[in-house]
N, C-alpha and C positions, 0 to 999 in steps of 0.2 A: 262677238264675233270672234271665228275660233282661228287660229292661226293657219297658215296655206301651203302645206310641206313645198319647199322647196326640191327646185333638178339637183342635183347631184352633180360638182364640177369632172369636169370632165377635162386630166389633166393636155396638153397639147400636145403633139412632138416632138419637140423638143423636150420638152420633162421627160418625156419615156423614153426620149434617145438616153437622156443623162446617166437615167438609172441605169440601161442594162449597161454592164462590164463591158470595155472594148476586148475582143481576142486579138492576141502576137503583140505586135510590138511597134509604136512608131517611128520615122526617122531615125535614120544615126546620131548619133550625138556625137560632136569630135568631130575627131582625124579621123577618115574614113579610112580601114583598114585593108589590107591587098591580098588579095587571091582569085584567082581564073576562078575559085569556084562561086566566087559573090555575083550578085545581082547589083548593078548598080541607081537601078530602078525602084528596087528595094527598099536597096538603104538611102535610097533619099527619100522614099514614099512613105516607106513602114512597111511591115510585110504582114498581112491575117489572116496567112493563111494557115490551114490544119495541119498544121507541122513540130515535131519535138523542139526544144528549145535548140539541139543540135543544130538544125539545119536552119534556122534564121536567118535569115538576106541569103541564101544559098539560090545559084540556077536551080531551073526543076530538071535538068541534064546531068548536072553534079551531083542531088538526092538519089538519084536511081541508078547514076553510076556504082556512089555510096553503098545503096542499099545490096545491088546484086554483087557486090564483090563480096556479102556475109551473111546471101542468101540461106535458107535453114533446106534440110535434106529430101521435106517433105511435098506432098504436091496436095491441092484441093480439088474437084472435081463436084458436080451438080447437073443433074435434069432439069432442062427447062423446055419441056413439053405445053404446059401450058401458063409461058408466063409466070413464075413462081419469083412472088416477090421477097420474096425472102432472101434473094441470089446478091442485093446489093449490102446486106448486111454480115454474109457471111464472106465477101470481098473485102470489105473492113476491117475482121476481122482476122482475115490471112494477114492482111499487112502486117495488122498490129503484135503478130505471131512471124515475121520477115517469108510470110510462106514460098518457094521457089515459083511458081506459078498455080493459075487457080484456068481453071479449064470448065465451058462453059457446051453444056451435049445435049445439039435438040437444037433449038432456035438461039437466034444466036442474037437478037434483042433482048434486053432486060434495060428492066426500070434500077438505071443508079443512084437512085435518089438516097436510097439508102450507104451506101460506101461516102458519104460524104469527101465525096474527089479521091478519095483513097485510089480508085483503078486509078490516076492517072501516075501511082507509084507503083505497080502492082501488075506484071506484067498477064494478061487474061488469053486465055487462046480459046478461039472454037472448034468446039467438032462434032461436024452435022448429025452424023448417027455414033449408036452406040460403038458399031465395028469400028469405028473409022477410031472412035477414042482410044477402044485395043489394041489397038492394032498398032498405035501410039505407047505408047504406055509398056509394052509388051517389046518394043524396039528399044525403046529408053532404058530396060530391066527394073521397072518398077513394079514393085506388087500391091496388085492392086485390091486396096480395102477397102470391103461395106459395113456403111453405119446405116442399123437398121433393124429393125425385131423381125427376126425368123425361127422358123421351129427351132432351124442349127445356126441360128446364133450364138454363139461366148461369149462372155460378158471384155469389155471396154478395159475394164479394171483390173484381167488377170494376165490381158492379153501380151505377150512381146509384141508390143508393134516394130516393123521395121526400120530402120534408119531411113533406106528409100527405097516409098513408097505413095502412093495417091490415095488418097483417104477420099470419097463417093459419098455423094449422099442424093437420094430419093427427093423427090420433085413432090412441097408438100402435100400432105394427103394420101397418094398414090404409095409414096413410099419410091424404095429402088424398082429399078425396072425389069424382070427374071432374065432379059440377057447379060444385064448388069451385076447381077447374083452370081451367074450363071459362071462368070468370066472374072467375079474375084479369088484371090488366095484364098482368105476367110470374110465372114459377115461377125461383123463383131456390134453385140447389143449394150446400151446404157443402164446399170441398172438406177431403177423409183422406187418408191415408195408410198405413194400418193395414191392416191384416185384416178387419174387419167393412164390412158393405154397404151397415149405417146407425147413425144413434147414437141416442140416449135422446133423445124428443119437448124433452122443458125442457131438455136442454143446448141443444140446435137453436136454443130462443126466445130463450138467454140470446146464446149468438153472436149470433144477426140483431136484437136488442136493441142489443146494443153494437154492431153498426155502424152504427145511427141514429146513436147516440147521439156515433160516432165524429167521422161526416159532420156530421152536424147541432150538435152544441155543439162539438166541438173545429177542428170546418172540418178533417178529414181528404179528401181528395181519395180513392176509390178506383184503385187502378194494377195 
């Protein structure tokens, strides 16, 4: 008689939950701190939000107000004609680099899953058409900088990014529309060294934002 294989044990829900580290912090221990920026509910129940430690237990509006006091001078825009799934990731990265605003050109609705709730802390503005967006940017005195591969594109790595600008990214696949290309003071490409013709729009956005940070926060000159 041969031994019969035994079914593998399946951990119960409590064991699975116990193996996952908790995000954030629990209820405040000890005497409560004072301050209008603090949320009594979070102090009592804990703060499990996706925020840096500095903002633990802060009210949402207090966090936004503090971010508004030190936002950088660059904006991000992305065209959304086909419900681009990259927008959520772009918003999350814009929050990480503290962009002034994110602009959605085209369809108003976008998939917020990739934003990981950071859109609650990042100003997002909608423009129904390219014309509306261009008119707004020119009225604000912002240089429109396209990020895409065109015959007239110049390398991002050697371009002097202006401080007051809006970096514009096209729909995944088609890229920037001709209307945005024509309105841009420059279109920049990101140097690639592999076999692929292009990179993901969200990845390109992160690289371009960090280029602005290197230049205008850390003072690194392009070369």
